[in-house]
C-alpha positions in Angstrom: 5.1 11.8 7.5 5.5 8.3 6.2 3.1 7.0 3.5 3.6 3.3 2.6 1.8 2.1 -0.5 1.3 -1.7 -0.7 -0.3 -3.2 -3.9 -2.3 -6.4 -3.3 -0.5 -9.6 -4.0 -1.1 -11.8 -7.1 -4.9 -12.6 -7.5 -7.0 -14.9 -9.5 -7.9 -13.4 -12.9 -11.4 -12.0 -13.3 -13.9 -14.0 -15.3 -17.5 -13.8 -16.2 -18.4 -15.7 -13.1 -15.7 -14.1 -10.8 -16.1 -10.3 -10.7 -13.2 -8.0 -9.9 -14.2 -7.3 -6.3 -14.4 -11.0 -5.3 -11.0 -12.1 -6.8 -8.9 -14.0 -4.1 -5.1 -14.3 -3.9 -3.5 -17.2 -5.6 -1.1 -19.6 -3.7 1.8 -17.4 -5.0 -0.1 -14.3 -3.9 -0.5 -15.6 -0.3 3.3 -16.3 -0.2 3.9 -12.7 -1.5 1.6 -11.2 1.2 3.2 -13.3 3.9 6.7 -12.2 3.0 6.0 -8.6 2.8 3.9 -8.7 6.0 6.9 -10.3 7.7 9.1 -7.4 6.4 6.6 -4.7 7.2 6.0 -5.9 10.7 9.7 -5.8 11.5 9.9 -2.3 10.0 6.7 -0.4 10.8 6.2 1.5 14.0 3.5 0.2 16.3 1.6 3.4 15.7 1.2 2.8 11.9 -2.4 3.2 10.8 -3.3 0.4 8.2 -6.0 1.2 5.7 -7.2 -1.3 3.0 -9.5 -1.4 0.0 -12.6 -3.4 0.5 -11.9 -5.9 -2.3 -11.2 -9.6 -1.3 -7.7 -9.5 -2.8 -6.7 -6.5 -0.7 -8.3 -7.9 2.4 -6.5 -11.2 1.8 -3.2 -9.3 1.5 -4.0 -7.3 4.7 -4.8 -10.6 6.6 -1.1 -11.5 6.4 -0.5 -8.6 8.8 -3.2 -9.9 11.2 -0.9 -13.0 11.7 1.7 -10.5 12.9 -0.7 -9.0 15.4 -1.5 -5.9 13.3 -5.0 -4.5 12.7 -6.4 -2.8 9.7 -9.4 -0.7 8.7 -11.4 -1.3 5.5 -12.0 2.0 3.6 -14.6 1.8 0.9 -13.0 5.0 -0.7 -9.8 3.0 -1.4 -11.6 0.6 -3.9 -10.2 0.1 -7.4 -11.7 3.3 -8.7 -10.0 5.5 -6.1 -8.3 8.7 -7.1 -5.1 10.3 -5.9 -7.1 12.7 -3.8 -9.1 9.9 -2.2 -5.9 8.2 -1.2 -4.3 11.3 0.2 -7.4 12.3 2.1 -7.8 8.8 3.6 -4.0 9.0 4.7 -4.4 12.6 6.0 -1.3 13.5 3.9 0.8 15.3 4.8 -0.6 16.0 8.3 -0.9 12.5 9.9 1.2 12.3 13.0 1.6 8.5 12.5 2.7 6.6 9.5 0.0 5.3 7.2 0.0 2.0 5.2 -2.5 1.9 2.3 -3.2 -1.5 0.8 -4.7 -1.0 -2.6 -4.6 -1.1 -6.4 -2.9 0.1 -9.6 -3.2 2.5 -11.2 -3.9 4.8 -8.3 -1.0 3.6 -6.1 1.5 4.5 -9.0 -0.3 7.8 -9.5 0.0 8.7 -5.8 3.7 7.8 -5.9 4.2 9.9 -9.0 2.3 12.9 -7.5 4.3 12.9 -4.3 7.6 12.4 -5.9 7.1 15.3 -8.2 6.0 13.7 -11.4 2.2 14.2 -11.4 1.8 13.6 -15.2 3.6 10.2 -15.0 2.1 6.9 -13.8 4.5 4.7 -12.0 3.9 1.0 -12.0 3.7 -0.6 -8.5 4.1 -4.3 -9.1 1.8 -6.9 -7.3 2.8 -7.5 -3.8 5.4 -4.6 -3.8 5.7 -1.8 -1.2 6.7 1.8 -1.9 7.6 3.8 1.2 7.5 7.5 0.8 8.6 9.9 3.5 8.2 13.7 3.9 10.4 15.6 6.4 11.4 19.1 7.1 14.8 19.6 8.7 15.6 22.7 10.7 15.5 25.9 8.5 14.9 23.9 5.3 12.0 23.3 3.0 9.9 20.2 3.2 11.4 17.3 1.3 9.5 14.3 0.0 11.6 11.3 -1.0 11.3 7.6 -1.7 12.6 5.8 1.3 12.3 2.2 0.0 10.8 -0.1 -2.5 10.4 -3.7 -1.4 9.5 -6.8 -3.4 8.5 -10.1 -2.0 11.3 -11.7 -3.9 13.8 -9.7 -1.8 12.5 -10.7 1.6 14.4 -13.5 3.3 12.0 -15.2 5.7 
């Protein structure tokens, strides 16, 4: 199974008037989302399920994939307070037959990566707009192996 973790792109800071859930992407954030969406669209299989947190900034990030002809589903359980278990359950890890892309938040994206890569007491930092691609495979007569297939940053995408 492939589990792709995409942290929302750069968003406006929260203020007394602008609560966390309503923060929008900045101009830079929109560019970051567009670049990563371009890369993901050229890399993801058509069968990939795309699941997003309900916050405005994650939905804005996901909208960059809409421009590529992809669809996504909003999952309330993937909001900023989600747990590792919430994410793995939403993704149906490790049993999903198709790849799953989660568009979400720190710290839980880093916690999911740490858990799956064998460091459950660590907290990895997934930077804004970055993608971590984790794969689990079992080769013939071998144990199941989970590994980090790729990390992609908007700065590395040539568009």
